[in-house]
All heavy atoms as an XYZ file, in Angstrom:
929
protein
N     116.616     97.479     83.162
C     115.617     96.477     83.483
C     115.705     95.367     82.450
O     115.731     95.614     81.256
C     114.224     97.146     83.449
C     113.103     96.198     83.798
S     111.450     96.951     83.781
C     111.580     98.152     85.071
N     115.759     94.136     82.933
C     115.838     93.012     82.012
C     114.497     92.813     81.307
O     113.464     93.328     81.735
C     116.194     91.709     82.761
O     115.106     91.360     83.603
C     117.461     91.859     83.578
N     114.534     92.040     80.239
C     113.306     91.756     79.486
C     112.269     91.081     80.382
O     111.094     91.410     80.354
C     113.644     90.877     78.286
C     112.459     90.593     77.390
C     112.844     89.777     76.173
O     113.929     90.011     75.614
O     112.043     88.912     75.791
N     112.721     90.120     81.200
C     111.802     89.416     82.094
C     111.233     90.377     83.143
O     110.048     90.321     83.452
C     112.498     88.234     82.764
C     111.504     87.274     83.383
O     110.482     86.957     82.794
N     111.816     86.830     84.578
N     112.068     91.255     83.689
C     111.597     92.223     84.685
C     110.569     93.159     84.071
O     109.563     93.487     84.708
C     112.772     93.014     85.261
N     110.793     93.563     82.835
C     109.831     94.428     82.151
C     108.515     93.700     81.922
O     107.437     94.271     82.103
C     110.408     94.920     80.821
N     108.583     92.426     81.550
C     107.367     91.626     81.338
C     106.600     91.444     82.643
O     105.364     91.508     82.663
C     107.723     90.269     80.736
N     107.319     91.226     83.744
C     106.673     91.081     85.050
C     105.966     92.374     85.436
O     104.794     92.357     85.825
C     107.703     90.671     86.126
C     108.184     89.243     85.866
C     107.111     90.819     87.525
C     109.389     88.837     86.696
N     106.660     93.493     85.321
C     106.054     94.772     85.692
C     104.831     95.076     84.827
O     103.771     95.437     85.341
C     107.060     95.914     85.577
C     106.464     97.252     85.965
C     107.466     98.382     86.003
O     108.684     98.143     85.804
O     107.034     99.521     86.241
N     104.959     94.904     83.532
C     103.838     95.177     82.630
C     102.653     94.265     82.932
O     101.510     94.710     83.028
C     104.273     95.003     81.170
C     103.162     95.313     80.197
C     103.596     95.178     78.745
O     104.803     95.046     78.468
O     102.707     95.193     77.880
N     102.916     92.979     83.110
C     101.846     92.028     83.401
C     101.167     92.319     84.723
O      99.943     92.252     84.842
N     101.944     92.662     85.738
C     101.390     92.940     87.064
C     100.574     94.232     87.071
O      99.577     94.330     87.784
C     102.505     93.009     88.099
N     100.989     95.202     86.281
C     100.246     96.467     86.213
C      98.937     96.312     85.438
O      97.947     96.950     85.761
C     101.100     97.552     85.554
C     102.173     98.107     86.457
C     102.945     99.172     85.731
C     103.949     99.860     86.620
N     104.702    100.896     85.876
N      98.956     95.485     84.402
C      97.783     95.368     83.533
C      96.704     94.458     84.093
O      95.535     94.617     83.770
C      98.198     94.867     82.146
C      98.873     95.923     81.326
C      99.116     95.435     79.921
C      99.705     96.538     79.072
N      99.939     96.075     77.715
N      97.094     93.480     84.891
C      96.110     92.544     85.424
C      96.053     92.670     86.933
O      97.078     92.719     87.599
C      96.483     91.112     85.051
O      95.536     90.215     85.597
N      94.861     92.712     87.476
C      94.692     92.834     88.914
C      94.709     91.506     89.637
O      94.531     91.455     90.849
N      94.919     90.411     88.879
C      94.959     89.093     89.507
C      96.205     88.322     89.080
O      96.814     88.629     88.059
C      93.694     88.252     89.198
C      93.543     88.047     87.693
C      92.460     88.883     89.815
C      92.481     87.034     87.321
N      96.559     87.334     89.889
C      97.678     86.462     89.586
C      97.399     85.102     90.215
O      96.448     84.941     90.970
C      98.994     87.041     90.100
C      99.071     87.498     91.556
C      99.127     86.348     92.535
C     100.273     88.381     91.737
N      98.240     84.144     89.869
C      98.137     82.799     90.448
C      99.378     82.538     91.280
O     100.499     82.821     90.851
C      98.027     81.746     89.351
C      96.713     81.779     88.647
C      96.407     82.489     87.519
C      95.514     81.108     89.040
N      95.084     82.284     87.191
C      94.513     81.445     88.106
C      95.191     80.250     90.084
C      93.221     80.951     88.187
C      93.900     79.757     90.172
C      92.929     80.114     89.220
N      99.176     81.984     92.484
C     100.267     81.596     93.364
C     100.232     80.092     93.545
O      99.158     79.505     93.699
C     100.106     82.256     94.737
C     100.077     83.786     94.743
C      99.718     84.283     96.133
C     101.407     84.345     94.296
N     101.398     79.458     93.549
C     101.476     78.026     93.795
C     101.661     77.833     95.295
O     102.746     78.045     95.831
C     102.625     77.397     93.004
O     102.425     77.675     91.614
C     102.670     75.891     93.216
N     100.575     77.453     95.968
C     100.591     77.188     97.411
C     100.217     75.728     97.628
O     100.793     74.869     96.976
C      99.636     78.147     98.133
C     100.008     79.629     98.017
C      98.916     80.520     98.573
C     101.331     79.901     98.706
N      99.259     75.433     98.485
C      98.800     74.057     98.658
C      98.162     73.556     97.370
O      98.080     72.371     97.114
C      97.826     73.955     99.835
C      96.621     74.887     99.698
O      96.733     75.947     99.048
O      95.567     74.556    100.260
N      97.689     74.496     96.573
C      97.173     74.280     95.223
C      97.273     75.634     94.544
O      97.526     76.637     95.209
C      95.726     73.770     95.269
C      94.750     74.732     95.934
C      93.323     74.190     95.908
N      92.415     74.955     96.704
C      91.861     76.115     96.361
N      92.144     76.674     95.193
N      91.016     76.729     97.166
N      97.105     75.720     93.235
C      97.136     77.045     92.609
C      96.039     77.928     93.200
O      94.879     77.516     93.302
C      96.878     76.745     91.135
C      97.320     75.330     90.957
C      96.966     74.646     92.250
N      96.414     79.124     93.639
C      95.474     80.053     94.260
C      95.453     81.362     93.481
O      96.488     81.962     93.220
C      95.886     80.362     95.702
C      95.902     79.171     96.626
C      94.574     78.993     97.260
N      94.610     77.886     98.216
C      93.681     77.688     99.113
N      92.660     78.494     99.203
N      93.762     76.657     99.929
N      94.238     81.788     93.155
C      94.025     83.071     92.496
C      94.048     84.166     93.553
O      93.470     84.002     94.628
C      92.668     83.056     91.785
C      92.284     84.293     90.989
C      93.195     84.455     89.784
C      90.836     84.175     90.547
N      94.708     85.280     93.256
C      94.776     86.376     94.222
C      94.752     87.709     93.487
O      95.339     87.860     92.428
C      96.058     86.270     95.047
N      94.076     88.686     94.089
C      94.147     90.048     93.557
C      95.318     90.737     94.243
O      95.750     90.353     95.340
C      92.820     90.793     93.738
C      92.424     91.013     95.168
C      91.675     90.187     95.940
C      92.759     92.138     95.982
N      91.533     90.717     97.188
C      92.181     91.910     97.253
C      93.489     93.299     95.772
C      92.318     92.809     98.298
C      93.628     94.198     96.814
C      93.047     93.956     98.061
N      95.853     91.749     93.587
C      97.079     92.381     94.071
C      97.192     93.794     93.523
O      96.367     94.232     92.714
C      98.290     91.559     93.618
C      98.511     91.680     92.137
N      97.802     90.920     91.237
C      99.308     92.491     91.412
C      98.185     91.260     90.014
N      99.095     92.210     90.101
N      98.258     94.461     93.916
C      98.629     95.759     93.340
C     100.141     95.764     93.134
O     100.888     95.177     93.924
C      98.220     96.903     94.262
N     100.587     96.421     92.083
C     102.009     96.604     91.800
C     102.400     97.965     92.355
O     101.712     98.971     92.130
C     102.247     96.553     90.296
C     103.669     96.797     89.911
C     104.224     97.979     89.545
C     104.716     95.835     89.855
N     105.556     97.815     89.264
C     105.880     96.496     89.454
C     104.777     94.464     90.119
C     107.095     95.854     89.292
C     105.990     93.818     89.967
C     107.133     94.507     89.560
N     103.496     98.008     93.097
C     103.964     99.279     93.651
C     105.477     99.226     93.824
O     106.001     98.328     94.492
C     103.286     99.557     94.991
C     103.688    100.851     95.622
N     103.329    102.079     95.091
C     104.403    101.111     96.723
C     103.812    103.032     95.867
N     104.476    102.476     96.849
N     106.177    100.158     93.198
C     107.621    100.324     93.350
C     108.403     99.011     93.246
O     109.166     98.649     94.131
C     107.933    101.048     94.660
C     107.412    102.469     94.660
C     107.774    103.250     95.919
O     108.286    102.634     96.888
O     107.535    104.455     95.930
N     108.152     98.286     92.154
C     108.950     97.113     91.850
C     108.544     95.822     92.531
O     109.288     94.846     92.474
N     107.375     95.817     93.163
C     106.939     94.598     93.843
C     105.426     94.460     93.780
O     104.704     95.423     93.498
C     107.394     94.601     95.298
N     104.976     93.262     94.062
C     103.557     92.945     94.121
C     103.146     92.939     95.594
O     103.834     92.335     96.430
C     103.293     91.563     93.493
C     103.557     91.626     91.986
C     101.895     91.069     93.802
C     103.628     90.275     91.311
N     102.057     93.614     95.890
C     101.512     93.623     97.245
C     100.157     92.936     97.230
O      99.370     93.116     96.304
C     101.359     95.059     97.752
C     102.679     95.703     98.065
C     103.446     96.290     97.059
C     103.184     95.699     99.362
C     104.678     96.860     97.339
C     104.411     96.268     99.646
C     105.155     96.844     98.642
O     106.376     97.401     98.923
N      99.907     92.151     98.270
C      98.598     91.524     98.417
C      98.279     91.376     99.891
O      99.131     91.535    100.758
C      98.517     90.203     97.666
C      99.678     89.226     97.726
C      99.670     88.467     99.023
C      99.575     88.284     96.564
N      97.005     91.117    100.161
C      96.529     90.998    101.540
C      95.838     89.655    101.709
O      95.201     89.161    100.772
C      95.597     92.175    101.903
C      94.366     92.203    101.046
C      95.232     92.173    103.380
N      95.985     89.056    102.892
C      95.364     87.778    103.188
C      94.820     87.779    104.610
O      95.346     88.486    105.477
C      96.348     86.606    102.976
O      95.673     85.370    103.182
C      97.545     86.680    103.881
N      93.767     87.008    104.816
C      93.180     86.863    106.142
C      92.273     88.009    106.532
O      92.145     88.999    105.811
N      91.624     87.862    107.670
C      90.782     88.923    108.200
C      89.619     89.288    107.298
O      89.287     90.462    107.154
N      89.010     88.284    106.660
C      87.894     88.555    105.767
C      88.309     88.839    104.334
O      87.471     89.061    103.468
N      89.603     88.845    104.077
C      90.117     89.035    102.716
C      90.443     87.669    102.134
O      90.150     86.636    102.727
C      91.346     89.943    102.737
C      91.064     91.347    103.234
C      90.113     92.133    102.340
O      89.991     91.811    101.146
O      89.492     93.090    102.845
N      91.051     87.648    100.957
C      91.380     86.390    100.291
C      92.245     85.514    101.211
O      93.096     86.024    101.936
C      92.086     86.655     98.970
C      93.366     87.471     99.101
C      93.805     88.061     97.790
O      93.295     87.736     96.723
N      94.784     88.952     97.838
N      91.961     84.244    101.182
C      92.713     83.293    101.991
C      93.836     82.693    101.145
O      93.579     82.083    100.118
C      91.796     82.198    102.533
C      90.775     82.706    103.538
C      91.397     83.295    104.807
O      92.482     82.843    105.229
O      90.787     84.224    105.369
N      95.052     82.896    101.586
C      96.239     82.382    100.905
C      97.052     81.595    101.933
O      98.070     82.061    102.431
C      97.048     83.540    100.302
C      96.264     84.409     99.317
C      97.015     85.684     98.980
C      95.925     83.618     98.064
N      96.558     80.404    102.281
C      97.130     79.653    103.399
C      98.608     79.346    103.256
O      99.049     78.838    102.232
C      96.296     78.367    103.434
C      95.601     78.278    102.122
C      95.516     79.661    101.580
N      99.344     79.708    104.294
C     100.769     79.411    104.353
C     101.673     80.395    103.644
O     102.891     80.303    103.772
N     101.128     81.328    102.913
C     101.988     82.234    102.135
C     102.940     83.014    103.034
O     104.115     83.160    102.716
C     101.137     83.196    101.289
C     101.915     84.179    100.415
C     102.843     83.452     99.445
C     100.961     85.086     99.656
N     102.434     83.492    104.170
C     103.277     84.330    105.026
C     104.434     83.555    105.665
O     105.372     84.162    106.164
C     102.445     85.033    106.104
C     101.808     84.111    107.110
C     100.476     83.519    106.657
O      99.998     83.777    105.538
O      99.916     82.748    107.443
N     104.404     82.220    105.598
C     105.493     81.422    106.173
C     106.557     81.044    105.141
O     107.591     80.487    105.514
C     104.950     80.132    106.822
O     104.394     79.297    105.808
C     103.894     80.447    107.875
N     106.304     81.331    103.871
C     107.242     80.966    102.807
C     108.332     82.010    102.627
O     108.119     83.203    102.877
C     106.495     80.810    101.481
C     105.438     79.716    101.405
C     104.749     79.754    100.051
C     106.050     78.354    101.672
N     109.495     81.547    102.144
C     110.556     82.469    101.746
C     110.362     82.898    100.299
O     110.682     84.029     99.934
C     111.932     81.810    101.878
C     112.306     81.524    103.316
O     111.899     82.297    104.210
O     112.989     80.513    103.556
N     109.853     81.953     99.471
C     109.618     82.220     98.056
C     108.325     81.559     97.620
O     107.895     80.576     98.221
C     110.754     81.686     97.190
C     112.041     82.440     97.340
C     112.905     82.308     96.105
O     112.834     81.332     95.367
N     113.724     83.299     95.858
N     107.742     82.100     96.541
C     106.528     81.526     95.979
C     106.612     81.629     94.457
O     107.229     82.557     93.917
C     105.261     82.233     96.517
C     105.175     83.678     96.040
C     104.002     81.453     96.166
N     106.002     80.659     93.787
C     105.932     80.674     92.323
C     104.705     81.479     91.912
O     103.604     81.230     92.398
C     105.842     79.242     91.785
C     105.946     79.167     90.306
N     107.148     79.206     89.642
C     104.985     79.101     89.338
C     106.923     79.140     88.340
N     105.623     79.077     88.131
N     104.900     82.450     91.025
C     103.845     83.369     90.592
C     103.631     83.217     89.091
O     104.600     83.121     88.328
C     104.230     84.838     90.897
C     103.141     85.801     90.446
C     104.553     85.020     92.378
N     102.372     83.210     88.674
C     102.025     83.198     87.256
C     101.133     84.394     86.972
O     100.120     84.588     87.644
C     101.269     81.907     86.870
O     102.086     80.780     87.200
C     100.937     81.886     85.392
N     101.533     85.200     86.000
C     100.716     86.322     85.538
C     100.105     85.945     84.204
O     100.779     85.409     83.328
C     101.567     87.586     85.369
C     102.160     88.153     86.654
C     103.142     89.273     86.323
C     101.077     88.656     87.577
N      98.825     86.217     84.073
C      98.098     85.897     82.844
C      97.550     87.163     82.216
O      97.316     88.159     82.887
C      96.967     84.912     83.135
C      97.465     83.570     83.602
C      96.358     82.546     83.702
N      96.878     81.226     84.003
C      97.298     80.350     83.114
N      97.255     80.633     81.839
N      97.760     79.170     83.490
N      97.278     87.100     80.922
C      96.731     88.224     80.178
C      95.325     88.545     80.660
O      94.490     87.647     80.829
C      96.690     87.892     78.687
O      95.926     88.846     77.997
N      95.061     89.820     80.859
C      93.720     90.273     81.238
C      92.746     90.044     80.083
O      91.561     89.797     80.292
C      93.781     91.755     81.601
C      92.549     92.301     82.242
C      92.795     93.736     82.680
C      91.640     94.265     83.470
N      91.892     95.613     83.970
N      93.251     90.096     78.858
C      92.401     89.981     77.672
C      91.953     88.552     77.383
O      90.780     88.288     77.184
C      93.121     90.547     76.444
C      93.439     92.016     76.592
O      92.653     92.734     77.238
O      94.481     92.436     76.080
N      92.922     87.619     77.363
C      92.559     86.267     76.920
C      92.982     85.152     77.875
O      92.803     83.982     77.567
C      93.132     86.002     75.527
C      94.641     86.079     75.513
O      95.295     86.027     76.543
N      95.201     86.192     74.323
N      93.554     85.511     79.012
C      93.946     84.507     79.999
C      95.220     83.758     79.685
O      95.616     82.872     80.430
N      95.875     84.104     78.583
C      97.117     83.426     78.219
C      98.205     83.734     79.244
O      98.263     84.822     79.812
C      97.578     83.882     76.835
N      99.078     82.774     79.472
C     100.180     82.959     80.403
C     101.149     83.998     79.844
O     101.642     83.859     78.728
C     100.891     81.632     80.621
C     101.950     81.687     81.690
C     102.549     80.336     81.977
N     101.509     79.316     81.984
C     101.712     78.060     81.650
N     102.894     77.653     81.285
N     100.729     77.185     81.678
N     101.416     85.027     80.620
C     102.360     86.064     80.207
C     103.770     85.755     80.693
O     104.727     85.807     79.936
C     101.939     87.426     80.753
C     100.641     88.013     80.242
C     100.314     89.302     80.986
C     100.738     88.287     78.749
N     103.880     85.475     81.996
C     105.193     85.239     82.581
C     105.027     84.482     83.896
O     104.031     84.637     84.594
C     105.955     86.575     82.785
C     105.247     87.481     83.773
C     107.392     86.371     83.182
N     106.014     83.638     84.189
C     106.075     82.928     85.462
C     107.412     83.256     86.097
O     108.417     83.407     85.394
C     105.984     81.418     85.261
C     104.647     80.948     84.756
C     104.568     79.429     84.699
O     104.958     78.771     85.691
O     104.129     78.922     83.659
N     107.435     83.344     87.426
C     108.676     83.687     88.110
C     108.591     83.318     89.581
O     107.505     83.098     90.116
C     108.986     85.184     87.950
C     107.894     86.089     88.469
C     107.946     86.611     89.764
C     106.806     86.416     87.672
C     106.942     87.429     90.238
C     105.806     87.250     88.137
C     105.873     87.758     89.426
N     109.744     83.255     90.209
C     109.830     83.068     91.653
C     109.917     84.455     92.288
O     110.561     85.357     91.746
C     111.064     82.251     92.028
C     111.039     80.838     91.495
C     109.892     80.005     92.038
O     109.616     80.069     93.260
O     109.253     79.282     91.237
N     109.254     84.597     93.433
C     109.278     85.872     94.135
C     109.565     85.638     95.606
O     109.070     84.670     96.201
C     107.937     86.592     93.983
N     110.380     86.506     96.186
C     110.631     86.476     97.622
C     109.397     86.992     98.334
O     108.769     87.957     97.889
C     111.836     87.337     97.965
N     109.029     86.339     99.434
C     107.848     86.705    100.205
C     108.295     87.389    101.490
O     109.171     86.876    102.201
C     107.028     85.445    100.571
C     105.812     85.812    101.412
C     106.626     84.676     99.320
N     107.697     88.543    101.784
C     107.969     89.194    103.066
C     106.693     89.824    103.595
O     105.867     90.335    102.832
C     109.083     90.235    102.940
O     108.775     91.195    101.962
N     106.535     89.759    104.912
C     105.399     90.393    105.576
C     105.712     91.879    105.680
O     106.836     92.274    106.009
C     105.164     89.779    106.974
C     104.073     90.528    107.724
C     104.801     88.302    106.848
N     104.709     92.699    105.390
C     104.874     94.153    105.356
C     104.461     94.757    106.697
O     103.402     94.426    107.232
C     104.012     94.749    104.220
C     103.990     96.258    104.266
C     104.503     94.242    102.871
N     105.282     95.647    107.214
C     104.891     96.480    108.350
C     103.967     97.537    107.761
O     104.415     98.443    107.050
C     106.126     97.113    108.985
C     105.787     98.074    110.112
O     104.673     98.649    110.141
O     106.658     98.270    110.978
N     102.675     97.409    108.017
C     101.690     98.247    107.341
C     101.853     99.733    107.660
O     101.593    100.575    106.814
C     100.277     97.765    107.653
C     100.015     96.387    107.071
C      98.610     95.915    107.304
O      97.653     96.644    107.062
N      98.455     94.691    107.779
N     102.299    100.060    108.853
C     102.508    101.470    109.203
C     103.703    102.038    108.437
O     103.658    103.171    107.951
C     102.711    101.624    110.708
N     104.766    101.251    108.313
C     105.972    101.711    107.621
C     105.792    101.769    106.105
O     106.481    102.514    105.418
C     107.152    100.809    107.967
N     104.850    100.980    105.577
C     104.617    100.926    104.130
C     103.226    101.457    103.792
O     102.519    100.903    102.951
C     104.787     99.503    103.633
N     102.846    102.540    104.436
C     101.496    103.090    104.264
C     101.196    103.436    102.814
O     100.059    103.276    102.358
C     101.308    104.314    105.155
N     102.194    103.894    102.059
C     101.963    104.234    100.654
C     101.603    102.992     99.836
O     100.679    103.010     99.034
C     103.167    104.956    100.044
C     104.479    104.195    100.178
O     104.595    103.310    101.066
O     105.413    104.480     99.400
N     102.289    101.881    100.072
C     101.981    100.636     99.363
C     100.613    100.107     99.778
O      99.843     99.628     98.936
C     103.061     99.589     99.639
N     100.286    100.192    101.057
C      98.987     99.739    101.548
C      97.872    100.578    100.934
O      96.820    100.056    100.564
C      98.941     99.752    103.092
C      97.544     99.446    103.603
C      99.951     98.745    103.658
N      98.101    101.875    100.786
C      97.098    102.757    100.164
C      96.861    102.369     98.707
O      95.715    102.348     98.238
C      97.533    104.217    100.264
N      97.925    102.041     97.973
C      97.793    101.596     96.585
C      96.995    100.288     96.544
O      96.101    100.118     95.719
C      99.184    101.427     95.929
C      99.079    100.711     94.596
C      99.855    102.785     95.754
N      97.305     99.379     97.447
C      96.599     98.102     97.516
C      95.119     98.317     97.842
O      94.246     97.706     97.230
C      97.262     97.205     98.560
C      96.733     95.786     98.712
C      96.862     95.009     97.405
C      97.489     95.068     99.825
N      94.832     99.214     98.763
C      93.441     99.489     99.150
C      92.637    100.045     97.974
O      91.450     99.742     97.826
C      93.400    100.459    100.328
N      93.278    100.835     97.122
C      92.585    101.381     95.942
C      92.179    100.281     94.968
O      91.210    100.428     94.232
C      93.465    102.413     95.225
C      93.471    103.748     95.918
C      94.374    104.795     95.296
C      94.478    104.796     93.811
N      95.335    105.846     93.272
N      92.918     99.174     94.970
C      92.623     98.053     94.073
C      91.556     97.118     94.634
O      91.064     96.248     93.933
C      93.894     97.251     93.782
C      94.942     98.029     93.015
C      94.469     98.454     91.634
O      93.778     97.672     90.958
O      94.796     99.592     91.232
N      91.223     97.287     95.907
C      90.248     96.400     96.559
C      88.848     96.787     96.108
O      88.327     97.832     96.469
C      90.381     96.511     98.083
C      89.333     95.743     98.879
C      89.415     94.254     98.581
N      88.661     93.474     99.538
C      87.415     93.037     99.332
N      86.780     93.319     98.212
N      86.809     92.313    100.244
N      88.236     95.915     95.310
C      86.901     96.171     94.779
C      85.837     95.667     95.742
O      86.011     94.640     96.402
C      86.736     95.481     93.427
C      87.751     95.871     92.352
C      87.501     95.060     91.090
C      87.690     97.354     92.055
N      84.735     96.367     95.812
C      83.544     95.937     96.553
C      83.773     95.709     98.044
O      83.120     94.862     98.645
C      82.952     94.666     95.926
C      82.647     94.849     94.464
O      82.122     95.874     94.063
N      83.000     93.871     93.665
N      84.659     96.467     98.648
C      84.852     96.346    100.099
C      83.650     96.968    100.799
O      83.218     98.062    100.449
C      86.129     97.058    100.529
N      83.121     96.259    101.772
C      81.946     96.769    102.487
C      82.322     97.896    103.444
O      81.464     98.672    103.838
C      81.266     95.644    103.290
O      82.214     95.083    104.196
C      80.732     94.569    102.365
N      83.581     97.985    103.811
C      84.035     98.991    104.771
C      85.183     99.817    104.205
O      86.186    100.032    104.870
C      84.465     98.320    106.072
C      85.631     97.348    105.869
O      85.911     96.982    104.714
O      86.248     96.966    106.875
N      85.035    100.295    102.977
C      86.147    100.959    102.298
C      86.713    102.139    103.076
O      87.902    102.424    102.977
C      85.742    101.376    100.884
O      84.598    102.183    100.922
N      85.893    102.822    103.861
C      86.395    103.958    104.639
C      87.374    103.517    105.730
O      88.246    104.280    106.136
C      85.242    104.721    105.283
C      84.371    105.465    104.301
C      83.236    106.200    104.999
O      83.302    106.383    106.229
O      82.291    106.588    104.302
N      87.206    102.297    106.234
C      88.027    101.806    107.338
C      88.845    100.577    106.952
O      89.302     99.840    107.818
C      87.129    101.478    108.533
C      86.297    102.634    108.967
N      86.813    103.727    109.619
C      84.977    102.882    108.803
C      85.857    104.599    109.856
N      84.727    104.115    109.359
N      89.026    100.393    105.652
C      89.680     99.198    105.139
C      91.092     99.021    105.690
O      91.439     97.960    106.199
C      89.699     99.246    103.610
C      90.228     98.037    102.872
C      89.374     96.811    103.181
C      90.227     98.302    101.374
N      91.909    100.059    105.609
C      93.302     99.910    106.048
C      93.399     99.688    107.556
O      94.288     98.975    108.013
C      94.172    101.102    105.609
O      93.613    102.313    106.128
C      94.266    101.183    104.087
N      92.470    100.267    108.321
C      92.465    100.019    109.768
C      92.129     98.550    110.055
O      92.720     97.924    110.933
C      91.460    100.928    110.490
C      91.850    102.392    110.493
C      91.317    103.159    109.283
O      90.806    102.525    108.324
O      91.414    104.393    109.281
N      91.157     98.008    109.313
C      90.797     96.596    109.489
C      91.967     95.703    109.114
O      92.278     94.737    109.810
C      89.559     96.239    108.655
C      89.193     94.750    108.778
C      87.846     94.399    108.188
N      87.664     94.766    106.799
C      88.081     94.027    105.755
N      88.717     92.887    105.947
N      87.846     94.428    104.518
N      92.638     96.046    107.997
C      93.790     95.238    107.604
C      94.858     95.254    108.693
O      95.454     94.230    108.999
C      94.384     95.735    106.296
C      93.567     95.418    105.090
C      92.461     94.624    105.021
C      93.806     95.881    103.772
N      91.992     94.576    103.723
C      92.799     95.339    102.938
C      94.755     96.712    103.199
C      92.738     95.592    101.571
C      94.705     96.970    101.845
C      93.704     96.416    101.035
N      95.142     96.423    109.254
C      96.165     96.529    110.289
C      95.811     95.658    111.497
O      96.691     95.066    112.131
C      96.335     97.984    110.714
N      94.545     95.551    111.784
C      94.072     94.797    112.942
C      93.954     93.295    112.658
O      94.324     92.473    113.497
C      92.718     95.373    113.366
C      92.129     94.811    114.638
C      90.782     95.451    114.961
N      89.797     95.155    113.909
C      89.212     96.072    113.123
N      89.503     97.347    113.264
N      88.345     95.708    112.199
N      93.433     92.929    111.465
C      92.998     91.552    111.224
C      93.705     90.807    110.095
O      93.508     89.606    109.953
C      91.497     91.531    110.881
C      90.637     92.129    111.979
O      91.050     92.082    113.151
O      89.552     92.637    111.664
N      94.454     91.491    109.250
C      94.985     90.879    108.033
C      96.508     90.987    107.972
O      97.126     91.720    108.741
C      94.398     91.559    106.796
O      92.990     91.480    106.806
N      97.074     90.268    107.029
C      98.514     90.336    106.762
C      98.709     90.859    105.346
O      98.111     90.342    104.395
C      99.147     88.932    106.881
O      98.877     88.415    108.183
C     100.647     88.984    106.650
N      99.517     91.904    105.210
C      99.893     92.415    103.897
C     101.278     91.858    103.575
O     102.177     91.860    104.423
C      99.905     93.958    103.865
C     100.439     94.467    102.536
C      98.485     94.503    104.099
N     101.418     91.344    102.361
C     102.658     90.726    101.927
C     103.208     91.420    100.698
O     102.466     91.952     99.873
C     102.406     89.256    101.611
C     101.902     88.434    102.798
C     101.154     87.222    102.323
C     103.053     88.051    103.686
N     104.535     91.389    100.610
C     105.248     91.920     99.442
C     105.900     90.745     98.744
O     106.589     89.936     99.387
C     106.293     92.940     99.887
C     107.168     93.451     98.758
C     108.259     94.377     99.332
N     109.247     94.646     98.338
C     109.426     95.839     97.753
N     108.669     96.853     98.099
N     110.354     95.994     96.853
N     105.675     90.641     97.433
C     106.326     89.623     96.615
C     107.320     90.348     95.699
O     106.918     91.137     94.855
C     105.291     88.872     95.772
C     104.122     88.223     96.524
C     103.236     87.464     95.545
C     104.597     87.319     97.645
N     108.580     90.066     95.905
C     109.630     90.728     95.138
C     110.137     89.769     94.072
O     110.744     88.736     94.399
C     110.794     91.157     96.049
O     110.268     91.963     97.116
C     111.820     91.956     95.271
N     109.897     90.081     92.793
C     110.320     89.183     91.706
C     111.826     88.928     91.756
O     112.613     89.834     92.033
C     109.950     89.959     90.439
C     108.818     90.850     90.876
C     109.165     91.253     92.288
N     112.184     87.683     91.494
C     113.589     87.314     91.444
C     114.207     87.103     92.791
O     115.366     86.725     92.899
N     113.442     87.411     93.836
C     113.731     87.260     95.233
C     115.113     87.037     95.639
O     115.647     86.915     96.604
């Protein structure tokens, strides 16, 4: 693992939020799972307009402690087949704080939301 890859993994594991460069910088919560960042958009979840149409996105990870920039990188964007990636979706669901329907969260996501995988270095 390269130094940058190690910094990305450590930063993504330690902080539950990141910044994406979209129409403007957008804050997003996420989960790290098996070498990639997973996040959900739409259907009552965070709105990340246009992300699912991109091939790549610029990501900034900041320190959970003081907000300092830890690492910036380009990541390949792909839409996740939620049934095929149930383990990643389950990890993401565990990171979802204050969901009003936590018992049925993954079913709602499958119906109403898009889960995306951001692969560093894309």
